N, C-alpha and C positions, 0 to 999 in steps of 0.2 A: 504494501498499500502506499509508503513511506517513498520506492522508487518510481511510483506512476505520479504522486504531486510534482517530485524533483524533473522528472519528465515535462512535468506541463508547466513548469515555472521557467526552466529552461527553454521552450517551445515555444511561449511567450515573449519571454525574451529578442528569440532568434528572428520570431517573424514580426515583431516592432522595428527590429534594426534592417532585417530584408525588407521590408512594407518602405522602409523610411528613403536607403539608398534608392528601390529601383522606382519609387516614384520623383524621386530628384532627379536622374538619369532622364527618365523618358522625359520630364519637364524640359530640361537642360538640351536632350534632340530635338523637340519638337521647336523650340525657340532658333537654335541652329539653322532647321530646317528651314524657318522662316526667314533668314537672313540676319538676325539677328547676331550683333560684335558678341564673340568671349571675352569680351572686357566687362561685359554687365554682371557676373558671375563673381567678380573680387571688388567691382565698383561698389562703394558704400559702405564698407566691412573699414571699422575706425580701428585704429591703433588698439589690440585691448592688452589688456594686463596678460601675461603669460599663465597660463593653464597651472603651473607648477606652482604658483602663489596663492591663485585662487585655492586649488585644493588643498597646500598646508594650511591655508590659513582658515577650512573651514573645517578639516581633521582636529586640530589645534581647536580650535573653539568649542567643536561638540566633547571634545575630549574633558576641556576645561568645564564644561556644562552636565557632563555625567558625575564628575567628581565632585563639581560643587550638590550633585544630586544628592550622591552617596552620603556625602558630609550630612545637608540637610534632614535626609531620612532617618540618620541617624540620632541629630537633635529631635525631632517630631517622636521617634519610638522611645526618646529618655523622658520627653513630656506626658508621654503616655496616649498617645494616639498608637492605633492597632498597626502594628506590622504592614499585613497583607497589602492593607490599604497608604501608606504613608512609603515605603521604598521604590514602588513604581511609580507614584505619583510625584514624587520629588524628583526622581530622575528623569520622568522625560517631559517633565513641565520645564526644567532646568536645559534639557536639550535640546528642547524647541526653543528655548528662547537664545541659546548661544547658535542656531540653526541661524534664527532670524535675525542676529546681529551679525553673523559670517555675509547674510544675503546684501544684506545693506553696507557694509563694510565694500563687497565686490562689487556695487555698484559705483563708490567710491570710486575704487580703485580702477574701474572702468572709465570715471570723468579722466582723470589725472591724463 
C-alpha cells in the first residue's frame, strides 16, 4: 500500500513537470512558426537574485522557524498546555511565519 502512495506522488510530480515543459515547448514552436523573434523568450527577464541565495535564505529561515517552534512548544508544555496540541501547533505556526518572512525577503532581493 505504501508503495502505491509513493508511486502516485512521484507520478503526479512527473506529470506536472512533463506538462509544464511540453506546453512551454509547444507555445514557443507556435510563436516561432508565426515568425516571432526568438528574443521574446528572454526579453523582460530582469536580473534576478541567484537561486542559491534564495534557497539558502528560505532553508535557513525555515530551520530557524522550526527551532523556535520547538522552543515555544517546550515553554507551552511547561505552562500546562497539552503536549499533543502545543508541539505541532507551535512548530507549524513558526515555520509558516518563517517562510512568509523568507518570501518577503526574496521579493526584496529581486528588487535589488
